[in-house]
C-alpha positions as CSV (number, residue, x, y, z in Angstrom):
1,X,-19.7,-133.2,27.8
2,X,-17.8,-135.8,25.7
3,X,-14.0,-135.4,25.4
4,X,-11.5,-137.5,23.3
5,X,-7.8,-137.2,24.2
6,X,-5.7,-138.3,21.2
7,X,-2.0,-139.0,21.0
8,X,-0.2,-139.7,17.7
9,X,2.8,-142.0,18.0
10,X,5.5,-143.4,15.8
11,X,8.2,-145.8,17.2
12,X,8.6,-144.0,20.6
13,X,7.4,-146.8,22.8
14,X,9.5,-145.9,25.9
15,X,8.2,-142.3,25.8
16,X,4.7,-143.4,25.0
17,X,4.8,-145.5,28.1
18,X,5.7,-142.4,30.1
19,X,2.9,-140.4,28.5
20,X,0.3,-143.0,29.3
21,X,1.5,-143.1,32.9
22,X,1.0,-139.3,33.2
23,X,-2.4,-139.6,31.5
24,X,-3.4,-142.3,34.0
25,X,-2.7,-139.8,36.8
26,X,-4.8,-136.9,35.4
27,X,-7.4,-135.1,37.5
28,X,-10.2,-135.4,35.0
29,X,-12.6,-132.5,34.4
30,X,-15.9,-132.5,36.3
31,X,-19.1,-133.3,34.5
32,X,-17.3,-134.8,31.5
33,X,-16.9,-138.3,30.0
34,X,-13.3,-138.6,28.9
35,X,-11.8,-141.3,26.7
36,X,-8.3,-141.7,25.3
37,X,-6.9,-143.1,22.0
38,X,-3.4,-143.8,20.9
39,X,-3.1,-143.5,17.1
40,X,-0.1,-145.5,15.8
41,X,1.5,-144.4,12.5
42,X,3.8,-147.4,12.4
43,X,2.3,-149.9,10.0
44,X,3.9,-152.7,12.0
45,X,1.8,-151.8,15.0
46,X,4.8,-151.4,17.3
47,X,2.8,-149.3,19.9
48,X,0.0,-151.9,20.4
49,X,1.7,-153.9,23.2
50,X,2.3,-150.6,25.2
51,X,-1.3,-149.6,24.9
52,X,-2.6,-153.1,25.7
53,X,-0.5,-153.2,28.8
54,X,-2.0,-149.9,30.0
55,X,-5.6,-150.9,29.1
56,X,-5.6,-153.4,31.9
57,X,-5.3,-150.7,34.6
58,X,-6.1,-147.4,32.9
59,X,-8.8,-145.4,34.8
60,X,-10.7,-144.4,31.7
61,X,-11.5,-145.9,28.3
62,X,-8.3,-146.3,26.3
63,X,-8.3,-147.4,22.7
64,X,-5.6,-148.2,20.1
65,X,-5.9,-147.2,16.5
66,X,-3.6,-148.0,13.6
67,X,-3.2,-145.3,10.8
68,X,-1.0,-146.8,8.1
69,X,-0.9,-143.7,5.8
70,X,2.5,-142.1,6.6
71,X,2.5,-138.6,8.1
72,X,1.1,-136.8,11.0
73,X,-1.7,-135.1,9.0
74,X,-3.3,-138.5,8.4
75,X,-3.0,-139.3,12.1
76,X,-4.6,-136.1,13.2
77,X,-7.4,-136.5,10.6
78,X,-8.1,-139.9,12.0
79,X,-8.4,-138.3,15.4
80,X,-11.0,-135.9,14.0
81,X,-12.9,-138.8,12.6
82,X,-12.8,-140.7,16.0
83,X,-14.0,-137.5,17.7
84,X,-17.0,-137.2,15.4
85,X,-19.5,-137.5,18.3
86,X,-17.3,-135.7,20.9
87,X,-17.7,-132.1,22.1
88,X,-14.0,-131.6,22.5
89,X,-10.8,-133.1,21.1
90,X,-7.5,-132.7,23.0
91,X,-4.1,-133.5,21.4
92,X,-0.9,-134.3,23.2
93,X,2.3,-135.8,21.6
94,X,4.1,-139.1,22.3
95,X,7.3,-137.4,23.4
96,X,5.5,-135.4,26.1
97,X,4.0,-136.1,29.5
98,X,1.2,-134.2,31.2
99,X,0.9,-132.4,34.5
100,X,-2.0,-133.8,36.5
101,X,-4.0,-130.6,36.0
102,X,-3.4,-130.5,32.2
103,X,-6.7,-131.6,30.8
104,X,-8.8,-130.0,33.5
105,X,-7.1,-126.6,32.9
106,X,-7.7,-126.8,29.2
107,X,-11.4,-127.6,29.7
108,X,-11.8,-124.9,32.4
109,X,-10.5,-122.3,30.0
110,X,-12.8,-123.6,27.2
111,X,-15.8,-123.3,29.5
112,X,-14.8,-119.7,30.4
113,X,-14.3,-118.6,26.8
114,X,-16.1,-121.0,24.4
115,X,-13.0,-120.6,22.2
116,X,-12.5,-122.8,19.1
117,X,-9.0,-123.7,20.3
118,X,-7.2,-123.6,23.7
119,X,-3.4,-124.0,24.0
120,X,-1.2,-124.8,27.0
121,X,2.4,-124.2,27.8
122,X,5.2,-126.7,26.9
123,X,8.2,-127.0,29.1
124,X,11.3,-128.7,27.6
125,X,13.1,-131.5,29.4
126,X,16.7,-131.5,28.1
127,X,19.3,-134.2,28.1
128,X,22.5,-133.6,30.1
129,X,24.4,-133.2,26.8
130,X,22.4,-130.1,25.9
131,X,24.4,-126.8,26.0
132,X,23.7,-124.5,28.9
133,X,22.5,-121.6,26.7
134,X,19.8,-123.9,25.2
135,X,18.6,-125.1,28.6
136,X,18.5,-121.5,29.9
137,X,16.6,-120.3,26.8
138,X,14.1,-123.3,26.7
139,X,13.9,-122.6,23.0
140,X,12.1,-125.9,22.2
141,X,9.2,-125.1,24.5
142,X,6.2,-122.8,24.5
143,X,6.0,-120.5,27.4
144,X,2.5,-119.3,28.4
145,X,2.3,-117.3,31.6
146,X,-1.3,-116.0,31.7
147,X,-4.8,-116.9,30.5
148,X,-5.4,-114.7,27.5
149,X,-6.5,-114.8,23.8
150,X,-4.0,-115.2,21.1
151,X,-4.0,-113.8,17.5
152,X,-1.5,-116.3,16.0
153,X,-2.0,-120.0,15.3
154,X,-1.0,-122.5,18.0
155,X,0.3,-126.1,17.9
156,X,-1.4,-129.4,18.3
157,X,1.3,-130.7,20.8
158,X,-0.9,-129.2,23.6
159,X,-4.3,-128.1,22.6
160,X,-8.1,-128.5,22.9
161,X,-10.3,-128.2,19.9
162,X,-14.1,-127.4,19.8
163,X,-15.5,-130.1,17.6
164,X,-18.7,-128.2,17.0
165,X,-16.6,-125.6,15.2
166,X,-14.7,-128.3,13.3
167,X,-18.0,-129.8,12.0
168,X,-19.5,-126.5,11.2
169,X,-16.5,-125.4,9.2
170,X,-15.9,-128.8,7.7
171,X,-12.3,-128.5,8.9
172,X,-9.5,-131.1,8.5
173,X,-5.7,-131.1,8.4
174,X,-4.2,-130.6,4.9
175,X,-2.6,-133.8,3.7
176,X,-0.2,-131.9,1.5
177,X,1.6,-130.9,4.7
178,X,1.8,-134.4,6.1
179,X,5.6,-134.8,5.7
180,X,6.6,-131.1,5.8
181,X,5.0,-130.3,9.1
182,X,3.0,-127.1,10.0
183,X,-0.3,-128.8,9.3
184,X,-1.5,-127.5,12.7
185,X,-0.3,-123.9,11.8
186,X,-2.5,-124.0,8.7
187,X,-5.4,-125.5,10.6
188,X,-5.5,-122.9,13.2
189,X,-4.7,-120.1,10.7
190,X,-7.9,-121.1,8.9
191,X,-9.9,-120.9,12.1
192,X,-8.6,-117.4,12.7
193,X,-9.3,-116.4,9.1
194,X,-12.9,-117.5,9.7
195,X,-13.3,-115.3,12.8
196,X,-12.9,-117.9,15.5
197,X,-11.4,-117.3,18.9
198,X,-8.1,-119.0,20.1
199,X,-7.0,-118.7,23.7
200,X,-4.4,-119.9,26.2
201,X,-4.6,-121.8,29.5
202,X,-1.4,-121.2,31.6
203,X,-2.0,-124.1,33.9
204,X,-2.4,-126.7,31.2
205,X,1.2,-127.7,31.3
206,X,2.9,-130.5,29.5
207,X,6.6,-131.5,29.5
208,X,8.4,-132.4,26.3
209,X,11.5,-134.7,26.1
210,X,14.1,-133.2,23.8
211,X,16.3,-136.0,22.4
212,X,20.0,-135.5,21.9
213,X,19.8,-135.1,18.2
214,X,17.4,-132.2,18.6
215,X,19.4,-130.5,21.4
216,X,21.8,-129.1,18.9
217,X,22.2,-125.7,17.2
218,X,22.2,-127.4,13.8
219,X,18.8,-129.0,14.4
220,X,17.3,-125.6,15.5
221,X,18.6,-124.0,12.3
222,X,17.0,-126.7,10.2
223,X,13.7,-126.3,12.1
224,X,13.7,-122.6,11.6
225,X,14.5,-123.0,7.9
226,X,11.5,-125.3,7.6
227,X,9.1,-123.0,9.5
228,X,10.2,-120.1,7.2
229,X,9.3,-122.2,4.2
230,X,6.0,-123.6,5.5
231,X,4.9,-120.2,6.8
232,X,5.5,-118.8,3.3
233,X,3.4,-121.6,1.9
234,X,0.6,-120.7,4.3
235,X,0.9,-117.0,3.7
236,X,0.7,-117.4,0.0
237,X,-2.1,-120.0,-0.2
238,X,-4.7,-117.5,-1.3
239,X,-2.5,-115.5,-3.7
240,X,-1.4,-116.1,-7.3
241,X,1.6,-118.5,-7.2
242,X,3.9,-116.0,-8.9
243,X,3.0,-113.1,-6.7
244,X,3.3,-115.2,-3.5
245,X,6.8,-116.5,-4.5
246,X,8.0,-113.0,-5.4
247,X,6.8,-111.6,-2.0
248,X,8.3,-114.5,-0.1
249,X,11.6,-114.1,-1.9
250,X,11.8,-110.4,-1.2
251,X,10.9,-110.9,2.5
252,X,13.4,-113.8,2.7
253,X,16.2,-111.7,1.3
254,X,15.5,-108.9,3.7
255,X,15.6,-111.3,6.6
256,X,18.8,-112.9,5.5
257,X,20.6,-109.6,5.1
258,X,19.4,-108.0,8.3
259,X,19.8,-111.2,10.3
260,X,23.3,-111.8,9.0
261,X,24.4,-108.3,9.9
262,X,22.9,-108.6,13.4
263,X,24.4,-112.0,13.9
264,X,27.9,-110.6,13.0
265,X,27.5,-107.6,15.2
266,X,26.3,-109.7,18.1
267,X,29.3,-112.1,17.7
268,X,31.7,-109.1,17.7
269,X,30.0,-107.4,20.7
270,X,30.0,-110.5,22.8
271,X,33.3,-111.9,21.5
272,X,31.4,-114.9,20.3
273,X,30.6,-115.9,23.9
274,X,26.8,-115.3,23.9
275,X,25.6,-118.2,21.9
276,X,21.9,-117.6,22.8
277,X,22.0,-114.1,21.5
278,X,23.7,-115.2,18.3
279,X,21.3,-118.0,17.8
280,X,18.3,-115.6,18.2
281,X,19.8,-113.6,15.3
282,X,20.4,-116.8,13.3
283,X,16.7,-117.5,13.7
284,X,16.0,-114.6,11.4
285,X,18.5,-115.8,8.8
286,X,17.3,-119.4,8.8
287,X,13.6,-118.4,8.4
288,X,14.6,-116.0,5.6
289,X,16.4,-118.9,3.8
290,X,13.3,-121.0,4.1
291,X,11.2,-118.2,2.5
292,X,13.7,-117.9,-0.3
293,X,13.5,-121.7,-0.9
294,X,9.8,-121.4,-1.2
295,X,10.2,-118.6,-3.7
296,X,12.5,-120.9,-5.7
297,X,9.9,-123.7,-5.7
298,X,11.7,-126.0,-3.2
299,X,10.2,-128.1,-0.5
300,X,11.5,-129.7,2.7
301,X,10.1,-132.9,4.3
302,X,11.0,-132.7,7.9
303,X,8.9,-135.8,8.6
304,X,10.0,-137.8,5.6
305,X,10.8,-141.4,6.3
306,X,13.5,-143.7,4.9
307,X,12.0,-146.4,2.8
308,X,12.3,-149.9,4.1
309,X,11.6,-153.3,2.5
310,X,8.2,-154.6,3.2
């Protein structure tokens, strides 16, 4: 069995160093040839020195690839190309680090199920400045407590993909979502639409660093707004544009109205002291606003980059 582990990166060298340290300490799956690749989306090649340092002592083949086209979709499609002769492709992000059993747990679950995609839990690591309610909630993470199938799309921050299925279905990540995000949501939605199985591996744990600028309520509201918008794009992809926007607008208005009422009632009932409960209601409002924005023809580039002089 041939396995490629791919990690996209963009100007996060300190965290990338921590990721590579954790990958060097993995308990590799039995009866498998595993190789690793770091795909750098910074055209200046800023991650190359970090990778070259680890190549000297890394316990498995470790490669560096530069992908100059901006946006995570292009990086993930490069990984699909590099995994052209592999049986499995695992993704992990550069702001994460893996539990030693991570990859073996993903592969074990794949061998048990033959699923097209396997997903593991993500546990958030918060800065000391993060509010207590956020740390208690762990809202940035993805809890998975048992091995079971899932009927909704997963994320590429901790996943294993069956490359035979990808080749059979001629799958790739949609470049139109390269700067908006949710390219993985669309990818796995398409797999589900075509009747393929997705499942979970509770022991395939990774940890995600949450930077200070994301450990804020305002960032969560923007993220939920974006997911509302991109989910509406995905939901309406097979419908006439006018009908899709109308449906999204109606659903968005309902969410905003209901969510606003529930947020206000929660604030009154808790005297404004239960921030977690209020934010869980605000989630509905923010996603509704994103759906309305889609209905109005707007877009949101969460991963857009400021232009710099060459």
